[in-house]
KOLGU-4560 file (N, C-alpha, C; in nm, 3 decimals, padded with zeros to 5 digits):
<recs>
<n_xx: 00.882 n_yy: -00.995 n_zz: -00.976 ca_xx: 01.011 ca_yy: -00.931 ca_zz: -00.959 c_xx: 01.022 c_yy: -00.887 c_zz: -00.814 mol: A seq: 1 type: MET>
<n_xx: 01.128 n_yy: -00.927 n_zz: -00.749 ca_xx: 01.145 ca_yy: -00.893 ca_zz: -00.608 c_xx: 01.185 c_yy: -00.747 c_zz: -00.593 mol: A seq: 2 type: SER>
<n_xx: 01.162 n_yy: -00.694 n_zz: -00.473 ca_xx: 01.198 ca_yy: -00.555 ca_zz: -00.445 c_xx: 01.348 c_yy: -00.534 c_zz: -00.460 mol: A seq: 3 type: ALA>
<n_xx: 01.426 n_yy: -00.633 n_zz: -00.419 ca_xx: 01.571 ca_yy: -00.622 ca_zz: -00.430 c_xx: 01.615 c_yy: -00.613 c_zz: -00.576 mol: A seq: 4 type: GLU>
<n_xx: 01.556 n_yy: -00.694 n_zz: -00.663 ca_xx: 01.589 ca_yy: -00.690 ca_zz: -00.806 c_xx: 01.549 c_yy: -00.557 c_zz: -00.868 mol: A seq: 5 type: ASN>
<n_xx: 01.433 n_yy: -00.502 n_zz: -00.826 ca_xx: 01.388 ca_yy: -00.374 ca_zz: -00.881 c_xx: 01.489 c_yy: -00.265 c_zz: -00.853 mol: A seq: 6 type: ARG>
<n_xx: 01.548 n_yy: -00.266 n_zz: -00.736 ca_xx: 01.642 ca_yy: -00.160 ca_zz: -00.698 c_xx: 01.772 c_yy: -00.168 c_zz: -00.776 mol: A seq: 7 type: ARG>
<n_xx: 01.804 n_yy: -00.283 n_zz: -00.831 ca_xx: 01.929 ca_yy: -00.301 ca_zz: -00.904 c_xx: 01.916 c_yy: -00.268 c_zz: -01.052 mol: A seq: 8 type: GLU>
<n_xx: 01.795 n_yy: -00.257 n_zz: -01.102 ca_xx: 01.774 ca_yy: -00.234 ca_zz: -01.244 c_xx: 01.751 c_yy: -00.086 c_zz: -01.273 mol: A seq: 9 type: GLN>
<n_xx: 01.774 n_yy: -00.049 n_zz: -01.397 ca_xx: 01.753 ca_yy: 00.088 ca_zz: -01.440 c_xx: 01.604 c_yy: 00.121 c_zz: -01.435 mol: A seq: 10 type: HIS>
<n_xx: 01.572 n_yy: 00.245 n_zz: -01.402 ca_xx: 01.433 ca_yy: 00.287 ca_zz: -01.388 c_xx: 01.354 c_yy: 00.263 c_zz: -01.516 mol: A seq: 11 type: VAL>
<n_xx: 01.411 n_yy: 00.290 n_zz: -01.632 ca_xx: 01.340 ca_yy: 00.270 ca_zz: -01.759 c_xx: 01.306 c_yy: 00.123 c_zz: -01.782 mol: A seq: 12 type: ASN>
<n_xx: 01.396 n_yy: 00.034 n_zz: -01.743 ca_xx: 01.370 ca_yy: -00.109 ca_zz: -01.757 c_xx: 01.255 c_yy: -00.151 c_zz: -01.667 mol: A seq: 13 type: SER>
<n_xx: 01.253 n_yy: -00.098 n_zz: -01.547 ca_xx: 01.146 ca_yy: -00.133 ca_zz: -01.453 c_xx: 01.013 c_yy: -00.078 c_zz: -01.502 mol: A seq: 14 type: ILE>
<n_xx: 01.012 n_yy: 00.046 n_zz: -01.551 ca_xx: 00.889 ca_yy: 00.104 ca_zz: -01.605 c_xx: 00.834 c_yy: 00.020 c_zz: -01.719 mol: A seq: 15 type: ASN>
<n_xx: 00.920 n_yy: -00.024 n_zz: -01.808 ca_xx: 00.877 ca_yy: -00.107 ca_zz: -01.921 c_xx: 00.821 c_yy: -00.240 c_zz: -01.872 mol: A seq: 16 type: ALA>
<n_xx: 00.884 n_yy: -00.298 n_zz: -01.771 ca_xx: 00.840 ca_yy: -00.427 ca_zz: -01.717 c_xx: 00.698 c_yy: -00.417 c_zz: -01.660 mol: A seq: 17 type: TYR>
<n_xx: 00.668 n_yy: -00.309 n_zz: -01.587 ca_xx: 00.538 ca_yy: -00.296 ca_zz: -01.521 c_xx: 00.431 c_yy: -00.229 c_zz: -01.606 mol: A seq: 18 type: TYR>
<n_xx: 00.468 n_yy: -00.177 n_zz: -01.721 ca_xx: 00.371 ca_yy: -00.107 ca_zz: -01.805 c_xx: 00.254 c_yy: -00.198 c_zz: -01.839 mol: A seq: 19 type: GLU>
<n_xx: 00.135 n_yy: -00.155 n_zz: -01.806 ca_xx: 00.014 ca_yy: -00.231 ca_zz: -01.836 c_xx: -00.006 c_yy: -00.352 c_zz: -01.746 mol: A seq: 20 type: GLY>
<n_xx: 00.063 n_yy: -00.360 n_zz: -01.635 ca_xx: 00.054 ca_yy: -00.477 ca_zz: -01.548 c_xx: -00.035 c_yy: -00.454 c_zz: -01.427 mol: A seq: 21 type: LYS>
<n_xx: -00.128 n_yy: -00.361 n_zz: -01.435 ca_xx: -00.215 ca_yy: -00.331 ca_zz: -01.322 c_xx: -00.291 c_yy: -00.454 c_zz: -01.274 mol: A seq: 22 type: GLU>
<n_xx: -00.316 n_yy: -00.547 n_zz: -01.366 ca_xx: -00.389 ca_yy: -00.669 ca_zz: -01.329 c_xx: -00.307 c_yy: -00.759 c_zz: -01.236 mol: A seq: 23 type: GLU>
<n_xx: -00.178 n_yy: -00.730 n_zz: -01.220 ca_xx: -00.094 ca_yy: -00.808 ca_zz: -01.129 c_xx: -00.130 c_yy: -00.782 c_zz: -00.984 mol: A seq: 24 type: TRP>
<n_xx: -00.194 n_yy: -00.668 n_zz: -00.957 ca_xx: -00.233 ca_yy: -00.634 ca_zz: -00.822 c_xx: -00.377 c_yy: -00.679 c_zz: -00.797 mol: A seq: 25 type: PHE>
<n_xx: -00.401 n_yy: -00.736 n_zz: -00.680 ca_xx: -00.537 ca_yy: -00.776 ca_zz: -00.646 c_xx: -00.620 c_yy: -00.650 c_zz: -00.619 mol: A seq: 26 type: SER>
<n_xx: -00.750 n_yy: -00.667 n_zz: -00.617 ca_xx: -00.838 ca_yy: -00.554 ca_zz: -00.590 c_xx: -00.808 c_yy: -00.494 c_zz: -00.454 mol: A seq: 27 type: LYS>
<n_xx: -00.783 n_yy: -00.578 n_zz: -00.355 ca_xx: -00.753 ca_yy: -00.529 ca_zz: -00.220 c_xx: -00.621 c_yy: -00.453 c_zz: -00.218 mol: A seq: 28 type: ARG>
<n_xx: -00.521 n_yy: -00.502 n_zz: -00.291 ca_xx: -00.392 ca_yy: -00.432 ca_zz: -00.297 c_xx: -00.409 c_yy: -00.294 c_zz: -00.361 mol: A seq: 29 type: GLU>
<n_xx: -00.488 n_yy: -00.286 n_zz: -00.466 ca_xx: -00.512 ca_yy: -00.158 ca_zz: -00.531 c_xx: -00.581 c_yy: -00.061 c_zz: -00.435 mol: A seq: 30 type: LYS>
<n_xx: -00.677 n_yy: -00.111 n_zz: -00.358 ca_xx: -00.747 ca_yy: -00.026 ca_zz: -00.261 c_xx: -00.651 c_yy: 00.026 c_zz: -00.154 mol: A seq: 31 type: LEU>
<n_xx: -00.565 n_yy: -00.060 n_zz: -00.105 ca_xx: -00.468 ca_yy: -00.020 ca_zz: -00.002 c_xx: -00.372 c_yy: 00.084 c_zz: -00.058 mol: A seq: 32 type: ILE>
<n_xx: -00.320 n_yy: 00.061 n_zz: -00.178 ca_xx: -00.230 ca_yy: 00.157 ca_zz: -00.241 c_xx: -00.300 c_yy: 00.291 c_zz: -00.262 mol: A seq: 33 type: LEU>
<n_xx: -00.425 n_yy: 00.287 n_zz: -00.304 ca_xx: -00.500 ca_yy: 00.410 ca_zz: -00.326 c_xx: -00.524 c_yy: 00.484 c_zz: -00.195 mol: A seq: 34 type: ALA>
<n_xx: -00.557 n_yy: 00.411 n_zz: -00.089 ca_xx: -00.582 ca_yy: 00.473 ca_zz: 00.040 c_xx: -00.457 c_yy: 00.539 c_zz: 00.096 mol: A seq: 35 type: ALA>
<n_xx: -00.342 n_yy: 00.481 n_zz: 00.069 ca_xx: -00.216 ca_yy: 00.537 ca_zz: 00.119 c_xx: -00.160 c_yy: 00.647 c_zz: 00.030 mol: A seq: 36 type: LEU>
<n_xx: -00.203 n_yy: 00.653 n_zz: -00.094 ca_xx: -00.141 ca_yy: 00.744 ca_zz: -00.190 c_xx: -00.155 c_yy: 00.891 c_zz: -00.150 mol: A seq: 37 type: SER>
<n_xx: -00.259 n_yy: 00.928 n_zz: -00.080 ca_xx: -00.277 ca_yy: 01.067 ca_zz: -00.042 c_xx: -00.232 c_yy: 01.100 c_zz: 00.098 mol: A seq: 38 type: GLY>
<n_xx: -00.176 n_yy: 01.004 n_zz: 00.170 ca_xx: -00.138 ca_yy: 01.026 ca_zz: 00.309 c_xx: 00.012 c_yy: 01.052 c_zz: 00.321 mol: A seq: 39 type: LEU>
<n_xx: 00.050 n_yy: 01.161 n_zz: 00.382 ca_xx: 00.192 ca_yy: 01.196 ca_zz: 00.397 c_xx: 00.260 c_yy: 01.108 c_zz: 00.502 mol: A seq: 40 type: LYS>
<n_xx: 00.193 n_yy: 01.082 n_zz: 00.614 ca_xx: 00.258 ca_yy: 01.012 ca_zz: 00.724 c_xx: 00.233 c_yy: 00.862 c_zz: 00.723 mol: A seq: 41 type: ARG>
<n_xx: 00.146 n_yy: 00.813 n_zz: 00.636 ca_xx: 00.111 ca_yy: 00.672 ca_zz: 00.635 c_xx: -00.009 c_yy: 00.645 c_zz: 00.723 mol: A seq: 42 type: GLY>
<n_xx: -00.035 n_yy: 00.516 n_zz: 00.751 ca_xx: -00.151 ca_yy: 00.479 ca_zz: 00.831 c_xx: -00.126 c_yy: 00.344 c_zz: 00.897 mol: A seq: 43 type: ALA>
<n_xx: -00.191 n_yy: 00.322 n_zz: 01.009 ca_xx: -00.184 ca_yy: 00.192 ca_zz: 01.075 c_xx: -00.280 c_yy: 00.097 c_zz: 01.005 mol: A seq: 44 type: SER>
<n_xx: -00.270 n_yy: -00.030 n_zz: 01.037 ca_xx: -00.361 ca_yy: -00.130 ca_zz: 00.979 c_xx: -00.506 c_yy: -00.093 c_zz: 01.011 mol: A seq: 45 type: ASP>
<n_xx: -00.532 n_yy: -00.053 n_zz: 01.136 ca_xx: -00.669 ca_yy: -00.017 ca_zz: 01.175 c_xx: -00.718 c_yy: 00.107 c_zz: 01.099 mol: A seq: 46 type: ARG>
<n_xx: -00.631 n_yy: 00.206 n_zz: 01.084 ca_xx: -00.670 ca_yy: 00.327 ca_zz: 01.010 c_xx: -00.704 c_yy: 00.293 c_zz: 00.865 mol: A seq: 47 type: GLU>
<n_xx: -00.626 n_yy: 00.204 n_zz: 00.804 ca_xx: -00.657 ca_yy: 00.162 ca_zz: 00.667 c_xx: -00.787 c_yy: 00.084 c_zz: 00.662 mol: A seq: 48 type: LEU>
<n_xx: -00.809 n_yy: -00.004 n_zz: 00.759 ca_xx: -00.934 ca_yy: -00.080 ca_zz: 00.763 c_xx: -01.054 c_yy: 00.016 c_zz: 00.767 mol: A seq: 49 type: MET>
<n_xx: -01.048 n_yy: 00.116 n_zz: 00.854 ca_xx: -01.157 ca_yy: 00.213 ca_zz: 00.868 c_xx: -01.170 c_yy: 00.297 c_zz: 00.741 mol: A seq: 50 type: ILE>
<n_xx: -01.057 n_yy: 00.342 n_zz: 00.690 ca_xx: -01.058 ca_yy: 00.426 ca_zz: 00.568 c_xx: -01.121 c_yy: 00.353 c_zz: 00.450 mol: A seq: 51 type: ARG>
<n_xx: -01.101 n_yy: 00.222 n_zz: 00.444 ca_xx: -01.156 ca_yy: 00.143 ca_zz: 00.334 c_xx: -01.296 c_yy: 00.089 c_zz: 00.362 mol: A seq: 52 type: LEU>
<n_xx: -01.348 n_yy: 00.115 n_zz: 00.481 ca_xx: -01.485 ca_yy: 00.076 ca_zz: 00.512 c_xx: -01.503 c_yy: -00.069 c_zz: 00.557 mol: A seq: 53 type: GLY>
<n_xx: -01.395 n_yy: -00.134 n_zz: 00.598 ca_xx: -01.404 ca_yy: -00.272 ca_zz: 00.646 c_xx: -01.424 c_yy: -00.273 c_zz: 00.798 mol: A seq: 54 type: PHE>
<n_xx: -01.467 n_yy: -00.386 n_zz: 00.851 ca_xx: -01.489 ca_yy: -00.398 ca_zz: 00.995 c_xx: -01.400 c_yy: -00.503 c_zz: 01.060 mol: A seq: 55 type: THR>
<n_xx: -01.326 n_yy: -00.578 n_zz: 00.979 ca_xx: -01.240 ca_yy: -00.685 ca_zz: 01.030 c_xx: -01.095 c_yy: -00.654 c_zz: 00.994 mol: A seq: 56 type: ASP>
<n_xx: -01.007 n_yy: -00.656 n_zz: 01.094 ca_xx: -00.866 ca_yy: -00.628 ca_zz: 01.070 c_xx: -00.805 c_yy: -00.725 c_zz: 00.968 mol: A seq: 57 type: MET>
<n_xx: -00.855 n_yy: -00.848 n_zz: 00.965 ca_xx: -00.803 ca_yy: -00.947 ca_zz: 00.871 c_xx: -00.839 c_yy: -00.916 c_zz: 00.727 mol: A seq: 58 type: ASN>
<n_xx: -00.920 n_yy: -00.816 n_zz: 00.705 ca_xx: -00.952 ca_yy: -00.778 ca_zz: 00.568 c_xx: -00.838 c_yy: -00.699 c_zz: 00.504 mol: A seq: 59 type: SER>
<n_xx: -00.750 n_yy: -00.641 n_zz: 00.585 ca_xx: -00.638 ca_yy: -00.566 ca_zz: 00.530 c_xx: -00.502 c_yy: -00.615 c_zz: 00.578 mol: A seq: 60 type: VAL>
<n_xx: -00.493 n_yy: -00.663 n_zz: 00.699 ca_xx: -00.363 ca_yy: -00.696 ca_zz: 00.759 c_xx: -00.279 c_yy: -00.794 c_zz: 00.677 mol: A seq: 61 type: ARG>
<n_xx: -00.334 n_yy: -00.906 n_zz: 00.628 ca_xx: -00.250 ca_yy: -00.999 ca_zz: 00.549 c_xx: -00.195 c_yy: -00.935 c_zz: 00.421 mol: A seq: 62 type: PRO>
<n_xx: -00.277 n_yy: -00.855 n_zz: 00.353 ca_xx: -00.231 ca_yy: -00.789 ca_zz: 00.231 c_xx: -00.122 c_yy: -00.688 c_zz: 00.262 mol: A seq: 63 type: ARG>
<n_xx: -00.138 n_yy: -00.613 n_zz: 00.371 ca_xx: -00.037 ca_yy: -00.514 ca_zz: 00.409 c_xx: 00.096 c_yy: -00.584 c_zz: 00.436 mol: A seq: 64 type: ILE>
<n_xx: 00.092 n_yy: -00.693 n_zz: 00.511 ca_xx: 00.214 ca_yy: -00.767 ca_zz: 00.541 c_xx: 00.281 c_yy: -00.816 c_zz: 00.414 mol: A seq: 65 type: THR>
<n_xx: 00.203 n_yy: -00.871 n_zz: 00.321 ca_xx: 00.258 ca_yy: -00.917 ca_zz: 00.193 c_xx: 00.320 c_yy: -00.802 c_zz: 00.115 mol: A seq: 66 type: GLU>
<n_xx: 00.253 n_yy: -00.687 n_zz: 00.115 ca_xx: 00.300 ca_yy: -00.572 ca_zz: 00.038 c_xx: 00.428 c_yy: -00.514 c_zz: 00.099 mol: A seq: 67 type: MET>
<n_xx: 00.443 n_yy: -00.524 n_zz: 00.230 ca_xx: 00.568 ca_yy: -00.481 ca_zz: 00.294 c_xx: 00.680 c_yy: -00.574 c_zz: 00.251 mol: A seq: 68 type: VAL>
<n_xx: 00.654 n_yy: -00.704 n_zz: 00.252 ca_xx: 00.756 ca_yy: -00.802 ca_zz: 00.211 c_xx: 00.796 c_yy: -00.784 c_zz: 00.065 mol: A seq: 69 type: LYS>
<n_xx: 00.700 n_yy: -00.745 n_zz: -00.020 ca_xx: 00.727 ca_yy: -00.726 ca_zz: -00.162 c_xx: 00.796 c_yy: -00.593 c_zz: -00.191 mol: A seq: 70 type: GLU>
<n_xx: 00.799 n_yy: -00.503 n_zz: -00.094 ca_xx: 00.863 ca_yy: -00.374 ca_zz: -00.114 c_xx: 00.772 c_yy: -00.266 c_zz: -00.166 mol: A seq: 71 type: GLY>
<n_xx: 00.643 n_yy: -00.292 n_zz: -00.174 ca_xx: 00.548 ca_yy: -00.191 ca_zz: -00.219 c_xx: 00.519 c_yy: -00.090 c_zz: -00.109 mol: A seq: 72 type: LEU>
<n_xx: 00.516 n_yy: -00.138 n_zz: 00.015 ca_xx: 00.494 ca_yy: -00.054 ca_zz: 00.132 c_xx: 00.613 c_yy: -00.067 c_zz: 00.224 mol: A seq: 73 type: LEU>
<n_xx: 00.629 n_yy: 00.029 n_zz: 00.313 ca_xx: 00.733 ca_yy: 00.018 ca_zz: 00.414 c_xx: 00.679 c_yy: 00.066 c_zz: 00.547 mol: A seq: 74 type: GLU>
<n_xx: 00.729 n_yy: 00.006 n_zz: 00.653 ca_xx: 00.692 ca_yy: 00.048 ca_zz: 00.788 c_xx: 00.773 c_yy: 00.172 c_zz: 00.820 mol: A seq: 75 type: GLU>
<n_xx: 00.703 n_yy: 00.282 n_zz: 00.846 ca_xx: 00.771 ca_yy: 00.410 ca_zz: 00.865 c_xx: 00.779 c_yy: 00.453 c_zz: 01.010 mol: A seq: 76 type: VAL>
<n_xx: 00.690 n_yy: 00.402 n_zz: 01.095 ca_xx: 00.694 ca_yy: 00.438 ca_zz: 01.236 c_xx: 00.603 c_yy: 00.344 c_zz: 01.314 mol: A seq: 77 type: SER>
<n_xx: 00.590 n_yy: 00.374 n_zz: 01.442 ca_xx: 00.499 ca_yy: 00.302 ca_zz: 01.530 c_xx: 00.413 c_yy: 00.404 c_zz: 01.602 mol: A seq: 78 type: ASN>
<n_xx: 00.296 n_yy: 00.361 n_zz: 01.645 ca_xx: 00.209 ca_yy: 00.447 ca_zz: 01.723 c_xx: 00.122 c_yy: 00.361 c_zz: 01.814 mol: A seq: 79 type: GLN>
<n_xx: 00.063 n_yy: 00.422 n_zz: 01.912 ca_xx: -00.027 ca_yy: 00.349 ca_zz: 02.000 c_xx: -00.165 c_yy: 00.342 c_zz: 01.936 mol: A seq: 80 type: GLU>
<n_xx: -00.219 n_yy: 00.222 n_zz: 01.929 ca_xx: -00.353 ca_yy: 00.202 ca_zz: 01.876 c_xx: -00.454 c_yy: 00.255 c_zz: 01.979 mol: A seq: 81 type: ASP>
<n_xx: -00.548 n_yy: 00.341 n_zz: 01.937 ca_xx: -00.641 ca_yy: 00.399 ca_zz: 02.033 c_xx: -00.740 c_yy: 00.298 c_zz: 02.093 mol: A seq: 82 type: PRO>
<n_xx: -00.761 n_yy: 00.187 n_zz: 02.026 ca_xx: -00.855 ca_yy: 00.085 ca_zz: 02.075 c_xx: -00.786 c_yy: -00.013 c_zz: 02.169 mol: A seq: 83 type: ILE>
<n_xx: -00.676 n_yy: -00.072 n_zz: 02.123 ca_xx: -00.609 ca_yy: -00.176 ca_zz: 02.201 c_xx: -00.502 c_yy: -00.121 c_zz: 02.296 mol: A seq: 84 type: THR>
<n_xx: -00.460 n_yy: 00.003 n_zz: 02.274 ca_xx: -00.352 ca_yy: 00.066 ca_zz: 02.351 c_xx: -00.218 c_yy: -00.004 c_zz: 02.332 mol: A seq: 85 type: LYS>
<n_xx: -00.205 n_yy: -00.084 n_zz: 02.228 ca_xx: -00.078 ca_yy: -00.151 ca_zz: 02.196 c_xx: -00.006 c_yy: -00.072 c_zz: 02.088 mol: A seq: 86 type: LYS>
<n_xx: 00.125 n_yy: -00.087 n_zz: 02.084 ca_xx: 00.204 ca_yy: -00.021 ca_zz: 01.981 c_xx: 00.188 c_yy: -00.099 c_zz: 01.850 mol: A seq: 87 type: VAL>
<n_xx: 00.153 n_yy: -00.028 n_zz: 01.743 ca_xx: 00.128 ca_yy: -00.090 ca_zz: 01.613 c_xx: 00.213 c_yy: -00.020 c_zz: 01.506 mol: A seq: 88 type: VAL>
<n_xx: 00.226 n_yy: -00.086 n_zz: 01.392 ca_xx: 00.305 ca_yy: -00.030 ca_zz: 01.281 c_xx: 00.226 c_yy: 00.076 c_zz: 01.205 mol: A seq: 89 type: ARG>
<n_xx: 00.299 n_yy: 00.166 n_zz: 01.145 ca_xx: 00.243 ca_yy: 00.262 ca_zz: 01.051 c_xx: 00.313 c_yy: 00.237 c_zz: 00.919 mol: A seq: 90 type: VAL>
<n_xx: 00.236 n_yy: 00.214 n_zz: 00.813 ca_xx: 00.294 ca_yy: 00.186 ca_zz: 00.682 c_xx: 00.265 c_yy: 00.301 c_zz: 00.586 mol: A seq: 91 type: VAL>
<n_xx: 00.351 n_yy: 00.314 n_zz: 00.488 ca_xx: 00.334 ca_yy: 00.415 ca_zz: 00.383 c_xx: 00.384 c_yy: 00.355 c_zz: 00.253 mol: A seq: 92 type: ALA>
<n_xx: 00.354 n_yy: 00.422 n_zz: 00.143 ca_xx: 00.407 ca_yy: 00.378 ca_zz: 00.014 c_xx: 00.558 c_yy: 00.381 c_zz: 00.022 mol: A seq: 93 type: LEU>
<n_xx: 00.622 n_yy: 00.281 n_zz: -00.036 ca_xx: 00.768 ca_yy: 00.277 ca_zz: -00.035 c_xx: 00.823 c_yy: 00.401 c_zz: -00.104 mol: A seq: 94 type: ALA>
<n_xx: 00.930 n_yy: 00.454 n_zz: -00.052 ca_xx: 00.985 ca_yy: 00.579 ca_zz: -00.104 c_xx: 01.068 c_yy: 00.561 c_zz: -00.230 mol: A seq: 95 type: ARG>
<n_xx: 01.103 n_yy: 00.439 n_zz: -00.264 ca_xx: 01.183 ca_yy: 00.416 ca_zz: -00.384 c_xx: 01.095 c_yy: 00.442 c_zz: -00.506 mol: A seq: 96 type: ASP>
<n_xx: 01.126 n_yy: 00.542 n_zz: -00.586 ca_xx: 01.038 ca_yy: 00.579 ca_zz: -00.699 c_xx: 01.032 c_yy: 00.473 c_zz: -00.808 mol: A seq: 97 type: PRO>
<n_xx: 01.117 n_yy: 00.371 n_zz: -00.800 ca_xx: 01.117 ca_yy: 00.268 ca_zz: -00.903 c_xx: 01.016 c_yy: 00.159 c_zz: -00.875 mol: A seq: 98 type: ARG>
<n_xx: 00.944 n_yy: 00.169 n_zz: -00.764 ca_xx: 00.847 ca_yy: 00.066 ca_zz: -00.731 c_xx: 00.719 c_yy: 00.085 c_zz: -00.810 mol: A seq: 99 type: LEU>
<n_xx: 00.646 n_yy: -00.020 n_zz: -00.837 ca_xx: 00.532 ca_yy: -00.014 ca_zz: -00.929 c_xx: 00.417 c_yy: 00.075 c_zz: -00.887 mol: A seq: 100 type: PRO>
<n_xx: 00.395 n_yy: 00.100 n_zz: -00.757 ca_xx: 00.280 ca_yy: 00.179 ca_zz: -00.720 c_xx: 00.293 c_yy: 00.323 c_zz: -00.767 mol: A seq: 101 type: GLN>
<n_xx: 00.411 n_yy: 00.368 n_zz: -00.801 ca_xx: 00.431 ca_yy: 00.503 ca_zz: -00.852 c_xx: 00.383 c_yy: 00.515 c_zz: -00.997 mol: A seq: 102 type: ARG>
<n_xx: 00.364 n_yy: 00.404 n_zz: -01.065 ca_xx: 00.336 ca_yy: 00.407 ca_zz: -01.207 c_xx: 00.188 c_yy: 00.391 c_zz: -01.241 mol: A seq: 103 type: GLU>
<n_xx: 00.105 n_yy: 00.364 n_zz: -01.141 ca_xx: -00.036 ca_yy: 00.342 ca_zz: -01.166 c_xx: -00.119 c_yy: 00.444 c_zz: -01.090 mol: A seq: 104 type: PHE>
<n_xx: -00.232 n_yy: 00.479 n_zz: -01.143 ca_xx: -00.322 ca_yy: 00.571 ca_zz: -01.075 c_xx: -00.428 c_yy: 00.491 c_zz: -01.003 mol: A seq: 105 type: ASP>
<n_xx: -00.408 n_yy: 00.467 n_zz: -00.875 ca_xx: -00.502 ca_yy: 00.388 ca_zz: -00.796 c_xx: -00.612 c_yy: 00.473 c_zz: -00.737 mol: A seq: 106 type: PHE>
<n_xx: -00.600 n_yy: 00.603 n_zz: -00.741 ca_xx: -00.698 ca_yy: 00.689 ca_zz: -00.676 c_xx: -00.833 c_yy: 00.682 c_zz: -00.744 mol: A seq: 107 type: THR>
<n_xx: -00.837 n_yy: 00.662 n_zz: -00.874 ca_xx: -00.964 ca_yy: 00.656 ca_zz: -00.945 c_xx: -01.050 c_yy: 00.541 c_zz: -00.894 mol: A seq: 108 type: LEU>
<n_xx: -00.993 n_yy: 00.423 n_zz: -00.881 ca_xx: -01.069 ca_yy: 00.309 ca_zz: -00.833 c_xx: -01.117 c_yy: 00.332 c_zz: -00.691 mol: A seq: 109 type: GLU>
<n_xx: -01.034 n_yy: 00.389 n_zz: -00.607 ca_xx: -01.070 ca_yy: 00.413 ca_zz: -00.468 c_xx: -01.188 c_yy: 00.509 c_zz: -00.459 mol: A seq: 110 type: LEU>
<n_xx: -01.186 n_yy: 00.614 n_zz: -00.536 ca_xx: -01.294 ca_yy: 00.711 ca_zz: -00.532 c_xx: -01.426 c_yy: 00.650 c_zz: -00.580 mol: A seq: 111 type: GLN>
<n_xx: -01.421 n_yy: 00.554 n_zz: -00.668 ca_xx: -01.541 ca_yy: 00.495 ca_zz: -00.722 c_xx: -01.597 c_yy: 00.382 c_zz: -00.637 mol: A seq: 112 type: ASN>
<n_xx: -01.517 n_yy: 00.323 n_zz: -00.548 ca_xx: -01.563 ca_yy: 00.205 ca_zz: -00.478 c_xx: -01.572 c_yy: 00.218 c_zz: -00.326 mol: A seq: 113 type: THR>
<n_xx: -01.517 n_yy: 00.324 n_zz: -00.268 ca_xx: -01.507 ca_yy: 00.329 ca_zz: -00.123 c_xx: -01.567 c_yy: 00.458 c_zz: -00.070 mol: A seq: 114 type: VAL>
<n_xx: -01.643 n_yy: 00.446 n_zz: 00.035 ca_xx: -01.692 ca_yy: 00.563 ca_zz: 00.106 c_xx: -01.605 c_yy: 00.582 c_zz: 00.228 mol: A seq: 115 type: THR>
<n_xx: -01.544 n_yy: 00.700 n_zz: 00.241 ca_xx: -01.455 ca_yy: 00.724 ca_zz: 00.353 c_xx: -01.534 c_yy: 00.750 c_zz: 00.479 mol: A seq: 116 type: PHE>
<n_xx: -01.479 n_yy: 00.697 n_zz: 00.588 ca_xx: -01.543 ca_yy: 00.713 ca_zz: 00.719 c_xx: -01.482 c_yy: 00.830 c_zz: 00.791 mol: A seq: 117 type: VAL>
</recs>
């Protein structure tokens, strides 16, 4: 279901559609959603990579881009990357409460699988 279609449907219909569909998200997507769930301002790709314990930007960047296109995440601002000194995106959970990440508890998996840096 596209992000545009989700916004046009009633919240109850969307909740019913996603109920029990946690398996639709990949393990990496669940980790990214969990890492962002407790952050008020969002995080850059590098901050998410470090928060999840990865060492390669490509371990998170493609999933983040896909999740932005799907409407699960949104780019909320830009900031200077402390390593490259280039301006990079900051992403956060999409603010539309009808999106699926609001309906699942991703924090449990994150706490069990990731050591924060």
